[in-house]
C-alpha beads as a LAMMPS data file, in Angstrom:
LAMMPS data file: protein, C-alpha beads

348 atoms
347 bonds

1 atom types
1 bond types

-500.0 500.0 xlo xhi
-500.0 500.0 ylo yhi
-500.0 500.0 zlo zhi

Masses

1 110.0

Atoms # bond

1 1 1 -0.068 -0.214 -0.138
2 1 1 2.671 2.374 1.105
3 1 1 4.778 1.955 -2.361
4 1 1 1.564 2.292 -4.199
5 1 1 0.803 5.536 -2.392
6 1 1 4.360 6.631 -2.826
7 1 1 3.877 5.725 -6.711
8 1 1 1.017 7.662 -7.132
9 1 1 2.569 10.940 -5.255
10 1 1 5.767 10.515 -7.752
11 1 1 3.514 10.365 -10.594
12 1 1 1.534 13.439 -9.372
13 1 1 4.727 15.447 -8.793
14 1 1 6.088 14.608 -12.137
15 1 1 2.457 15.587 -14.024
16 1 1 2.714 19.017 -11.906
17 1 1 6.523 19.906 -13.396
18 1 1 5.893 18.696 -16.795
19 1 1 2.688 20.669 -16.745
20 1 1 4.619 23.737 -15.423
21 1 1 7.476 23.267 -18.199
22 1 1 4.866 23.112 -21.030
23 1 1 2.459 25.538 -19.829
24 1 1 4.251 28.122 -21.335
25 1 1 4.227 26.368 -24.647
26 1 1 0.795 25.131 -24.501
27 1 1 -0.966 28.402 -23.512
28 1 1 0.424 29.734 -26.665
29 1 1 2.022 33.644 -27.389
30 1 1 2.195 36.076 -24.635
31 1 1 -0.432 38.139 -23.024
32 1 1 -1.653 40.712 -25.858
33 1 1 -1.179 44.571 -24.705
34 1 1 -4.589 46.298 -24.988
35 1 1 -4.885 49.479 -26.884
36 1 1 -7.954 51.681 -25.707
37 1 1 -9.593 54.178 -27.924
38 1 1 -11.472 57.066 -26.217
39 1 1 -14.209 58.018 -29.082
40 1 1 -17.768 59.510 -28.847
41 1 1 -21.359 58.484 -29.372
42 1 1 -21.767 54.982 -31.189
43 1 1 -24.156 56.789 -33.479
44 1 1 -21.519 59.072 -34.448
45 1 1 -19.303 59.389 -37.582
46 1 1 -16.028 59.609 -35.478
47 1 1 -17.285 56.423 -33.527
48 1 1 -17.755 54.733 -37.469
49 1 1 -14.383 55.904 -38.362
50 1 1 -12.741 54.589 -35.337
51 1 1 -14.559 51.115 -35.712
52 1 1 -13.513 51.153 -38.924
53 1 1 -9.821 51.854 -38.500
54 1 1 -9.184 49.329 -35.693
55 1 1 -10.869 46.991 -37.783
56 1 1 -7.895 47.612 -40.583
57 1 1 -5.647 47.711 -38.209
58 1 1 -6.022 44.354 -36.164
59 1 1 -5.837 42.592 -39.654
60 1 1 -2.288 43.766 -39.823
61 1 1 -1.477 44.028 -36.270
62 1 1 -2.865 41.190 -34.675
63 1 1 -0.366 41.336 -31.610
64 1 1 -2.639 43.605 -29.812
65 1 1 -6.300 43.695 -28.562
66 1 1 -8.401 46.813 -29.139
67 1 1 -10.971 48.488 -27.271
68 1 1 -13.017 51.668 -28.080
69 1 1 -14.726 53.266 -25.307
70 1 1 -17.702 55.771 -26.092
71 1 1 -18.319 59.088 -24.267
72 1 1 -20.986 61.446 -24.700
73 1 1 -19.243 64.177 -26.560
74 1 1 -15.384 65.281 -27.799
75 1 1 -14.862 67.212 -24.832
76 1 1 -15.623 64.446 -22.503
77 1 1 -13.811 61.863 -24.597
78 1 1 -10.441 64.036 -24.503
79 1 1 -10.993 64.821 -20.503
80 1 1 -11.108 60.902 -20.172
81 1 1 -8.223 60.214 -21.989
82 1 1 -6.540 62.909 -20.192
83 1 1 -7.168 61.800 -16.618
84 1 1 -5.857 58.030 -17.715
85 1 1 -9.076 56.328 -19.052
86 1 1 -7.488 55.603 -22.447
87 1 1 -4.683 55.221 -24.752
88 1 1 -5.992 57.330 -27.690
89 1 1 -8.629 60.245 -27.889
90 1 1 -10.731 61.553 -30.513
91 1 1 -9.788 65.065 -31.240
92 1 1 -9.793 67.624 -34.217
93 1 1 -7.104 70.041 -34.516
94 1 1 -9.117 72.808 -33.743
95 1 1 -9.461 71.369 -30.123
96 1 1 -5.921 71.644 -29.149
97 1 1 -5.559 75.467 -28.411
98 1 1 -8.157 75.280 -25.534
99 1 1 -7.085 72.217 -24.469
100 1 1 -3.156 73.228 -24.259
101 1 1 -3.874 76.855 -22.688
102 1 1 -6.556 75.238 -20.634
103 1 1 -9.276 77.898 -21.588
104 1 1 -12.837 77.099 -22.891
105 1 1 -14.059 73.760 -21.898
106 1 1 -10.914 72.955 -20.536
107 1 1 -10.850 75.806 -17.796
108 1 1 -9.712 74.481 -14.313
109 1 1 -9.212 71.124 -15.693
110 1 1 -4.963 71.136 -15.324
111 1 1 -5.066 69.386 -11.877
112 1 1 -6.832 66.641 -13.155
113 1 1 -4.905 65.797 -16.083
114 1 1 -2.577 62.613 -16.010
115 1 1 -1.182 62.548 -19.547
116 1 1 -1.980 65.105 -22.777
117 1 1 -2.369 64.121 -26.334
118 1 1 0.105 64.731 -29.020
119 1 1 -0.011 64.443 -32.609
120 1 1 -0.359 60.666 -33.188
121 1 1 -3.085 59.474 -36.319
122 1 1 -4.678 61.985 -38.876
123 1 1 -7.809 60.351 -40.395
124 1 1 -10.013 62.187 -41.856
125 1 1 -11.313 66.332 -42.927
126 1 1 -13.835 68.554 -43.036
127 1 1 -13.869 71.198 -45.090
128 1 1 -15.656 74.715 -44.425
129 1 1 -16.643 77.159 -47.332
130 1 1 -18.864 79.948 -48.566
131 1 1 -21.867 80.323 -50.581
132 1 1 -23.927 83.288 -51.776
133 1 1 -27.410 83.845 -53.559
134 1 1 -26.491 84.511 -57.282
135 1 1 -28.481 87.760 -57.069
136 1 1 -25.506 88.914 -54.679
137 1 1 -22.386 87.869 -56.806
138 1 1 -21.950 91.526 -58.421
139 1 1 -21.871 92.774 -54.917
140 1 1 -19.997 90.506 -53.049
141 1 1 -17.028 89.262 -55.093
142 1 1 -14.836 87.659 -52.496
143 1 1 -14.156 87.104 -48.642
144 1 1 -13.672 90.919 -47.504
145 1 1 -16.672 91.710 -49.338
146 1 1 -18.535 89.904 -46.313
147 1 1 -17.060 92.441 -43.477
148 1 1 -19.598 93.362 -41.196
149 1 1 -22.272 91.817 -42.976
150 1 1 -24.877 89.304 -42.257
151 1 1 -23.682 85.735 -42.078
152 1 1 -24.640 82.182 -41.116
153 1 1 -21.128 80.537 -40.310
154 1 1 -22.680 77.421 -39.093
155 1 1 -23.903 77.619 -35.440
156 1 1 -21.737 78.901 -32.943
157 1 1 -19.187 77.542 -31.095
158 1 1 -18.687 74.433 -33.390
159 1 1 -15.936 73.371 -35.311
160 1 1 -16.480 74.463 -38.751
161 1 1 -17.781 77.750 -37.126
162 1 1 -14.585 78.323 -35.781
163 1 1 -12.711 76.793 -38.846
164 1 1 -14.470 79.589 -41.004
165 1 1 -13.915 82.427 -38.835
166 1 1 -10.102 81.858 -38.399
167 1 1 -9.999 81.894 -42.416
168 1 1 -12.119 85.427 -42.552
169 1 1 -10.214 86.610 -39.857
170 1 1 -6.827 85.963 -42.105
171 1 1 -8.066 88.146 -44.608
172 1 1 -9.387 90.694 -42.833
173 1 1 -13.217 90.229 -42.531
174 1 1 -15.505 90.153 -39.656
175 1 1 -18.907 89.353 -40.759
176 1 1 -21.803 89.353 -38.155
177 1 1 -22.736 85.946 -37.518
178 1 1 -26.605 85.311 -37.549
179 1 1 -28.040 82.303 -35.664
180 1 1 -30.329 80.628 -38.065
181 1 1 -32.001 77.149 -37.798
182 1 1 -30.079 75.202 -40.160
183 1 1 -33.184 73.890 -41.923
184 1 1 -34.326 77.224 -42.950
185 1 1 -30.860 78.585 -44.207
186 1 1 -32.163 78.586 -47.925
187 1 1 -35.137 81.011 -46.874
188 1 1 -33.173 83.090 -44.734
189 1 1 -30.906 83.773 -47.884
190 1 1 -33.977 84.444 -49.995
191 1 1 -35.214 86.534 -47.587
192 1 1 -31.947 88.751 -47.276
193 1 1 -31.982 87.478 -43.318
194 1 1 -28.376 86.632 -44.364
195 1 1 -26.140 87.659 -47.592
196 1 1 -23.928 84.009 -47.437
197 1 1 -23.800 80.754 -45.547
198 1 1 -20.956 78.802 -44.657
199 1 1 -21.514 75.068 -45.440
200 1 1 -18.695 72.292 -44.984
201 1 1 -18.353 68.655 -46.390
202 1 1 -16.495 65.981 -45.037
203 1 1 -13.306 64.591 -47.188
204 1 1 -14.570 66.724 -49.940
205 1 1 -17.479 64.525 -50.484
206 1 1 -20.126 64.336 -48.182
207 1 1 -22.644 67.058 -47.180
208 1 1 -24.113 67.135 -43.667
209 1 1 -28.270 66.617 -43.633
210 1 1 -28.856 70.280 -43.649
211 1 1 -26.467 70.491 -46.310
212 1 1 -28.092 67.947 -48.314
213 1 1 -31.427 69.881 -47.678
214 1 1 -30.050 73.452 -48.752
215 1 1 -28.701 72.087 -51.782
216 1 1 -32.414 70.802 -52.687
217 1 1 -34.636 73.676 -51.716
218 1 1 -31.997 76.399 -53.238
219 1 1 -31.163 74.303 -56.327
220 1 1 -29.755 76.490 -58.687
221 1 1 -30.012 79.638 -56.592
222 1 1 -26.481 79.453 -55.149
223 1 1 -23.135 80.041 -56.093
224 1 1 -19.526 79.616 -54.262
225 1 1 -17.843 82.511 -52.809
226 1 1 -13.862 82.456 -53.015
227 1 1 -11.337 84.023 -51.563
228 1 1 -9.291 86.358 -54.189
229 1 1 -5.853 85.478 -55.258
230 1 1 -4.543 88.036 -52.788
231 1 1 -6.850 86.564 -49.907
232 1 1 -5.562 83.077 -50.978
233 1 1 -2.203 84.556 -50.429
234 1 1 -2.969 85.793 -46.958
235 1 1 -4.935 82.521 -45.782
236 1 1 -1.753 80.527 -46.428
237 1 1 0.490 83.060 -44.729
238 1 1 -1.787 82.400 -41.361
239 1 1 -0.739 78.882 -42.094
240 1 1 -3.986 77.703 -43.280
241 1 1 -4.619 75.168 -46.434
242 1 1 -7.018 75.578 -48.981
243 1 1 -8.549 72.263 -51.014
244 1 1 -10.760 72.600 -54.229
245 1 1 -14.379 70.869 -53.954
246 1 1 -15.945 70.055 -57.054
247 1 1 -19.197 72.437 -56.800
248 1 1 -21.674 69.764 -58.135
249 1 1 -20.949 68.200 -54.942
250 1 1 -23.002 70.309 -53.686
251 1 1 -25.645 71.332 -56.114
252 1 1 -25.800 69.474 -59.993
253 1 1 -26.278 72.843 -61.199
254 1 1 -23.390 74.604 -59.859
255 1 1 -20.415 75.477 -61.939
256 1 1 -16.573 75.492 -61.088
257 1 1 -14.966 74.524 -57.788
258 1 1 -15.419 75.911 -54.262
259 1 1 -12.424 76.793 -52.179
260 1 1 -12.455 75.253 -48.538
261 1 1 -10.649 75.159 -45.539
262 1 1 -10.144 71.896 -44.405
263 1 1 -9.307 71.102 -40.404
264 1 1 -7.950 67.376 -39.600
265 1 1 -9.357 65.015 -37.105
266 1 1 -7.791 62.043 -35.575
267 1 1 -7.055 59.860 -32.852
268 1 1 -4.156 60.622 -30.808
269 1 1 -1.935 59.040 -27.962
270 1 1 0.710 60.389 -25.134
271 1 1 3.947 59.713 -24.883
272 1 1 2.951 56.742 -22.530
273 1 1 2.095 54.886 -25.545
274 1 1 5.661 53.828 -26.910
275 1 1 7.035 54.796 -30.236
276 1 1 7.068 51.154 -31.239
277 1 1 3.146 50.937 -31.084
278 1 1 2.548 54.101 -32.968
279 1 1 4.841 52.958 -35.567
280 1 1 3.190 49.725 -35.710
281 1 1 -0.249 50.940 -35.690
282 1 1 0.803 53.503 -38.779
283 1 1 2.122 50.809 -40.470
284 1 1 -0.394 48.497 -39.930
285 1 1 -2.974 50.978 -41.226
286 1 1 -1.225 51.411 -44.472
287 1 1 -0.461 47.808 -45.186
288 1 1 -4.499 47.662 -45.697
289 1 1 -5.644 50.750 -46.469
290 1 1 -7.332 49.894 -49.380
291 1 1 -10.230 48.783 -47.136
292 1 1 -10.560 52.295 -45.467
293 1 1 -13.517 53.647 -48.095
294 1 1 -15.434 50.648 -47.779
295 1 1 -16.069 51.799 -44.278
296 1 1 -16.684 55.113 -45.422
297 1 1 -16.156 57.208 -48.166
298 1 1 -14.848 60.526 -46.280
299 1 1 -11.605 57.881 -45.642
300 1 1 -10.803 57.531 -48.994
301 1 1 -7.964 60.703 -48.497
302 1 1 -6.277 58.938 -46.002
303 1 1 -6.411 55.683 -48.034
304 1 1 -4.618 57.129 -50.893
305 1 1 -1.636 57.989 -49.139
306 1 1 -1.513 57.272 -45.644
307 1 1 2.029 58.941 -45.196
308 1 1 0.623 62.124 -47.281
309 1 1 -1.985 62.500 -44.994
310 1 1 0.024 62.260 -41.433
311 1 1 2.181 64.979 -43.268
312 1 1 -0.587 67.313 -43.851
313 1 1 -2.303 66.942 -40.601
314 1 1 1.148 67.872 -39.051
315 1 1 1.653 70.658 -41.144
316 1 1 -2.167 71.734 -40.085
317 1 1 -1.432 71.744 -36.476
318 1 1 0.781 73.892 -34.784
319 1 1 3.578 71.372 -33.592
320 1 1 5.048 73.975 -31.384
321 1 1 1.569 73.898 -29.286
322 1 1 1.062 70.410 -29.899
323 1 1 4.157 67.953 -30.274
324 1 1 4.749 65.256 -32.960
325 1 1 4.283 61.671 -31.067
326 1 1 7.932 59.761 -31.574
327 1 1 5.807 56.835 -33.605
328 1 1 4.564 59.119 -36.141
329 1 1 8.023 61.192 -36.335
330 1 1 10.041 57.770 -37.067
331 1 1 7.114 56.836 -39.542
332 1 1 7.594 60.251 -41.344
333 1 1 10.905 60.327 -41.325
334 1 1 11.225 56.755 -42.983
335 1 1 8.667 58.106 -45.869
336 1 1 11.154 60.884 -46.520
337 1 1 7.936 63.347 -45.273
338 1 1 10.023 64.908 -42.468
339 1 1 10.797 68.477 -41.859
340 1 1 14.132 68.988 -40.446
341 1 1 12.358 71.978 -37.946
342 1 1 9.755 69.502 -36.605
343 1 1 12.877 67.704 -34.672
344 1 1 12.438 70.229 -32.089
345 1 1 8.648 69.372 -31.352
346 1 1 9.181 65.444 -31.095
347 1 1 7.420 64.797 -27.645
348 1 1 9.133 63.546 -24.972

Bonds

1 1 1 2
2 1 2 3
3 1 3 4
4 1 4 5
5 1 5 6
6 1 6 7
7 1 7 8
8 1 8 9
9 1 9 10
10 1 10 11
11 1 11 12
12 1 12 13
13 1 13 14
14 1 14 15
15 1 15 16
16 1 16 17
17 1 17 18
18 1 18 19
19 1 19 20
20 1 20 21
21 1 21 22
22 1 22 23
23 1 23 24
24 1 24 25
25 1 25 26
26 1 26 27
27 1 27 28
28 1 28 29
29 1 29 30
30 1 30 31
31 1 31 32
32 1 32 33
33 1 33 34
34 1 34 35
35 1 35 36
36 1 36 37
37 1 37 38
38 1 38 39
39 1 39 40
40 1 40 41
41 1 41 42
42 1 42 43
43 1 43 44
44 1 44 45
45 1 45 46
46 1 46 47
47 1 47 48
48 1 48 49
49 1 49 50
50 1 50 51
51 1 51 52
52 1 52 53
53 1 53 54
54 1 54 55
55 1 55 56
56 1 56 57
57 1 57 58
58 1 58 59
59 1 59 60
60 1 60 61
61 1 61 62
62 1 62 63
63 1 63 64
64 1 64 65
65 1 65 66
66 1 66 67
67 1 67 68
68 1 68 69
69 1 69 70
70 1 70 71
71 1 71 72
72 1 72 73
73 1 73 74
74 1 74 75
75 1 75 76
76 1 76 77
77 1 77 78
78 1 78 79
79 1 79 80
80 1 80 81
81 1 81 82
82 1 82 83
83 1 83 84
84 1 84 85
85 1 85 86
86 1 86 87
87 1 87 88
88 1 88 89
89 1 89 90
90 1 90 91
91 1 91 92
92 1 92 93
93 1 93 94
94 1 94 95
95 1 95 96
96 1 96 97
97 1 97 98
98 1 98 99
99 1 99 100
100 1 100 101
101 1 101 102
102 1 102 103
103 1 103 104
104 1 104 105
105 1 105 106
106 1 106 107
107 1 107 108
108 1 108 109
109 1 109 110
110 1 110 111
111 1 111 112
112 1 112 113
113 1 113 114
114 1 114 115
115 1 115 116
116 1 116 117
117 1 117 118
118 1 118 119
119 1 119 120
120 1 120 121
121 1 121 122
122 1 122 123
123 1 123 124
124 1 124 125
125 1 125 126
126 1 126 127
127 1 127 128
128 1 128 129
129 1 129 130
130 1 130 131
131 1 131 132
132 1 132 133
133 1 133 134
134 1 134 135
135 1 135 136
136 1 136 137
137 1 137 138
138 1 138 139
139 1 139 140
140 1 140 141
141 1 141 142
142 1 142 143
143 1 143 144
144 1 144 145
145 1 145 146
146 1 146 147
147 1 147 148
148 1 148 149
149 1 149 150
150 1 150 151
151 1 151 152
152 1 152 153
153 1 153 154
154 1 154 155
155 1 155 156
156 1 156 157
157 1 157 158
158 1 158 159
159 1 159 160
160 1 160 161
161 1 161 162
162 1 162 163
163 1 163 164
164 1 164 165
165 1 165 166
166 1 166 167
167 1 167 168
168 1 168 169
169 1 169 170
170 1 170 171
171 1 171 172
172 1 172 173
173 1 173 174
174 1 174 175
175 1 175 176
176 1 176 177
177 1 177 178
178 1 178 179
179 1 179 180
180 1 180 181
181 1 181 182
182 1 182 183
183 1 183 184
184 1 184 185
185 1 185 186
186 1 186 187
187 1 187 188
188 1 188 189
189 1 189 190
190 1 190 191
191 1 191 192
192 1 192 193
193 1 193 194
194 1 194 195
195 1 195 196
196 1 196 197
197 1 197 198
198 1 198 199
199 1 199 200
200 1 200 201
201 1 201 202
202 1 202 203
203 1 203 204
204 1 204 205
205 1 205 206
206 1 206 207
207 1 207 208
208 1 208 209
209 1 209 210
210 1 210 211
211 1 211 212
212 1 212 213
213 1 213 214
214 1 214 215
215 1 215 216
216 1 216 217
217 1 217 218
218 1 218 219
219 1 219 220
220 1 220 221
221 1 221 222
222 1 222 223
223 1 223 224
224 1 224 225
225 1 225 226
226 1 226 227
227 1 227 228
228 1 228 229
229 1 229 230
230 1 230 231
231 1 231 232
232 1 232 233
233 1 233 234
234 1 234 235
235 1 235 236
236 1 236 237
237 1 237 238
238 1 238 239
239 1 239 240
240 1 240 241
241 1 241 242
242 1 242 243
243 1 243 244
244 1 244 245
245 1 245 246
246 1 246 247
247 1 247 248
248 1 248 249
249 1 249 250
250 1 250 251
251 1 251 252
252 1 252 253
253 1 253 254
254 1 254 255
255 1 255 256
256 1 256 257
257 1 257 258
258 1 258 259
259 1 259 260
260 1 260 261
261 1 261 262
262 1 262 263
263 1 263 264
264 1 264 265
265 1 265 266
266 1 266 267
267 1 267 268
268 1 268 269
269 1 269 270
270 1 270 271
271 1 271 272
272 1 272 273
273 1 273 274
274 1 274 275
275 1 275 276
276 1 276 277
277 1 277 278
278 1 278 279
279 1 279 280
280 1 280 281
281 1 281 282
282 1 282 283
283 1 283 284
284 1 284 285
285 1 285 286
286 1 286 287
287 1 287 288
288 1 288 289
289 1 289 290
290 1 290 291
291 1 291 292
292 1 292 293
293 1 293 294
294 1 294 295
295 1 295 296
296 1 296 297
297 1 297 298
298 1 298 299
299 1 299 300
300 1 300 301
301 1 301 302
302 1 302 303
303 1 303 304
304 1 304 305
305 1 305 306
306 1 306 307
307 1 307 308
308 1 308 309
309 1 309 310
310 1 310 311
311 1 311 312
312 1 312 313
313 1 313 314
314 1 314 315
315 1 315 316
316 1 316 317
317 1 317 318
318 1 318 319
319 1 319 320
320 1 320 321
321 1 321 322
322 1 322 323
323 1 323 324
324 1 324 325
325 1 325 326
326 1 326 327
327 1 327 328
328 1 328 329
329 1 329 330
330 1 330 331
331 1 331 332
332 1 332 333
333 1 333 334
334 1 334 335
335 1 335 336
336 1 336 337
337 1 337 338
338 1 338 339
339 1 339 340
340 1 340 341
341 1 341 342
342 1 342 343
343 1 343 344
344 1 344 345
345 1 345 346
346 1 346 347
347 1 347 348
């Protein structure tokens, strides 16, 4: 009996030792690192974009786990990220000045900050431009002509409102903003309540719902109001970009091109997310970029050239205010799209 007990104990001991020796192999690869993205409402465009980007990345970088954490607003997502609740956050370039200066919605928030987002991954743009009624075209010929006039600049405080204001300021124009229910913009233009309206596209293609309605209700009645050559120079000297939008995207009866000022949206990490992880995300996105337009047409410019899109995002965002993640710096240097003066703006 004792011999039997001893044999059982020896066998059990060997089994434990063998299991201990083989467990790492049987358990598979080492535990994956989870990367959490702070996003906004699951019904939002931004959430759809990040979901598609995560699906695109994980196909080429399966060594990570990915989690999307939605918040009630962009500001809430950024604040959650800054408190350390996520690895990347959704943010537009226009949100950074308030965040970095702790003004606007971030006033008094500095004491809660555990990390700050730096430029990491730019994903899509929106472009803000101006339209006027055809009968005003002889009177209003350039952006400067809007100075002092009543204009709907899209809802006050929203990103497109801020964006078009900075473009108008660059040419010295200060129109009087008139708040209009977006469903009645065409009526306000027809009645003369306003002489012009700002509008915007996503990726030079998609209009917001109210913009689509404007194109229908004011079909054939509006024309683009573009900056003059002198104004274009001033806009570019102010560090802003201009892009061309096919006017027929707004109204099939509208001719020519519309000049819009783009601003960039993306997902941004702090330096707590290592250089190699960010570099790997960018490379994985590039390797599978052809899948992006099927997520949303607004991602086509990113899909066409991931590296150049990152370069333009950095160009549009003041790196002396918002540093560049070392992983993005490594990627752009590899692609030959790095400007030497940016060396001093790499986040540390």
